[in-house]
C-alpha positions in Angstrom: 0.1 0.2 0.1 1.6 3.4 -0.9 1.1 6.1 1.9 0.7 9.7 0.6 2.0 12.8 2.6 1.0 16.2 2.6 2.5 19.8 3.6 0.3 21.4 6.5 -0.5 24.8 6.4 1.3 27.1 8.8 4.0 25.0 10.4 4.7 22.9 7.2 5.3 19.9 8.9 4.8 16.7 6.8 1.5 14.7 7.6 0.1 11.4 6.3 -3.0 11.6 4.0 -5.8 9.8 5.8 -7.0 7.3 3.5 -9.6 4.3 3.0 -8.2 0.7 3.2 -11.0 -1.2 0.6 -12.6 -4.1 1.8 -15.2 -6.4 -0.1 -18.0 -8.8 0.2 -18.7 -12.2 -1.1 -22.2 -13.4 -1.4 -23.4 -17.1 -1.9 -26.2 -19.4 -0.9 -25.2 -19.3 2.6 -25.2 -15.5 3.3 -22.6 -12.6 2.7 -18.7 -12.3 4.0 -17.5 -9.0 4.6 -13.7 -8.8 4.6 -10.7 -6.6 4.5 -7.7 -8.5 3.4 -5.4 -5.8 3.3 -6.0 -3.9 6.9 -3.1 -4.7 9.2 -4.7 -4.4 12.7 -1.2 -5.4 14.4 -1.0 -1.8 16.2 -4.8 -1.7 17.7 -5.1 -1.3 21.3 -8.6 -0.7 21.8 -11.9 0.0 20.2 -15.2 1.4 20.7 -18.6 2.2 18.8 -20.2 5.4 17.9 -23.8 5.9 17.3 -25.0 9.4 17.1 -28.6 10.4 18.2 -29.7 11.5 14.6 -28.6 12.3 11.3 -29.0 16.1 12.2 -26.2 15.9 14.9 -22.6 16.4 13.8 -19.6 15.3 16.4 -17.1 17.7 15.6 -14.3 18.7 16.4 -12.0 16.4 18.1 -8.8 14.9 17.4 -5.1 13.6 18.4 -1.8 14.7 18.1 -0.3 11.4 18.6 -2.8 8.9 18.4 -4.3 7.2 15.2 -7.7 6.3 14.6 -9.4 3.6 11.9 -13.1 3.9 11.5 -15.3 1.1 10.0 -19.0 1.4 9.6 -20.5 -1.5 11.0 -24.2 -0.1 9.9 -25.5 2.9 7.9 -23.2 5.4 6.2 -21.1 8.2 7.8 -19.4 11.3 6.4 -16.1 11.9 8.0 -14.6 15.4 7.6 -10.8 15.8 8.8 -8.9 18.4 9.2 -4.6 18.4 9.4 -4.1 20.5 12.5 -1.1 23.2 11.9 -1.0 24.5 15.5 -2.5 22.7 18.3 -2.7 25.8 20.8 -4.1 28.0 18.1 -5.2 26.3 14.8 -5.8 28.2 11.7 -9.5 28.8 11.3 -9.3 27.9 7.2 -7.3 24.7 7.0 -8.2 22.4 4.1 -11.0 19.8 5.0 -10.8 16.3 3.6 -14.5 14.5 3.3 -15.1 10.8 3.3 -18.2 8.9 2.9 -18.2 5.4 4.0 -21.1 3.1 4.3 -21.6 -0.7 5.9 -21.5 -2.1 2.1 -18.2 -3.4 2.3 -15.6 -3.6 5.5 -13.8 -0.5 4.4 -11.4 1.1 6.7 -10.8 4.9 6.9 -7.0 5.3 8.5 -6.9 8.8 10.3 -2.9 9.3 11.2 -2.0 11.4 14.0 -2.4 15.1 13.8 -6.2 15.3 13.0 -9.5 16.5 14.2 -12.5 14.8 13.1 -16.0 15.4 12.4 -18.7 12.7 12.1 -22.3 12.7 11.0 -24.3 9.7 10.6 -26.0 9.7 7.2 -28.7 7.2 8.0 -30.6 6.6 11.5 -29.0 3.7 13.9 -25.9 3.9 11.8 -22.8 2.5 14.2 -19.3 3.4 13.2 -16.5 1.2 14.8 -13.4 3.0 15.9 -10.1 1.5 16.6 -7.1 3.3 18.5 -3.4 2.4 18.6 -3.3 3.6 22.4 -5.0 2.3 25.5 -7.3 4.6 27.2 -5.3 6.9 29.6 -2.0 5.6 28.3 -1.2 9.2 26.8 -3.0 12.2 27.3 -4.0 13.3 23.7 -7.3 14.5 23.4 -8.0 18.0 21.8 -11.6 19.4 21.0 -12.5 22.6 19.4 -15.9 24.1 19.1 -18.1 22.9 16.4 -17.9 26.3 14.2 -14.0 26.9 15.0 -13.2 25.9 11.5 -14.4 27.8 8.1 -14.2 26.5 4.8 -11.1 27.6 2.8 -12.1 30.2 0.4 
């Protein structure tokens, strides 16, 4: 798998670009098998599930300077927006916004590298998002939150 990099605005520190490791599904008379043979889960230490109250709610903006996350939709679909943070104490407000739409049709996994904040919105009622993390709860103090209206679209 090829890893891609970008220059982060402001401090020009190289950051990895989030990417989707594509899964698949196989259907036969016995049912459906969902798989992702290219996803390497060797660094995963914990997991949890997100289920937003409704499709109007947007869970924004939370992220990690050190930790990585992987998202996979177990039911429904989600819009995931990501921003690479330039200065954690006072981020630029019009940083580039990356948008991904992922669903439960295949076992796709979206990798969010360290250095990003995320916005998570379910697009269907009762959608469930599996979140995988590379640090145990409390192992590092690395949670950053910004108000939902902090970032503005780049013009």
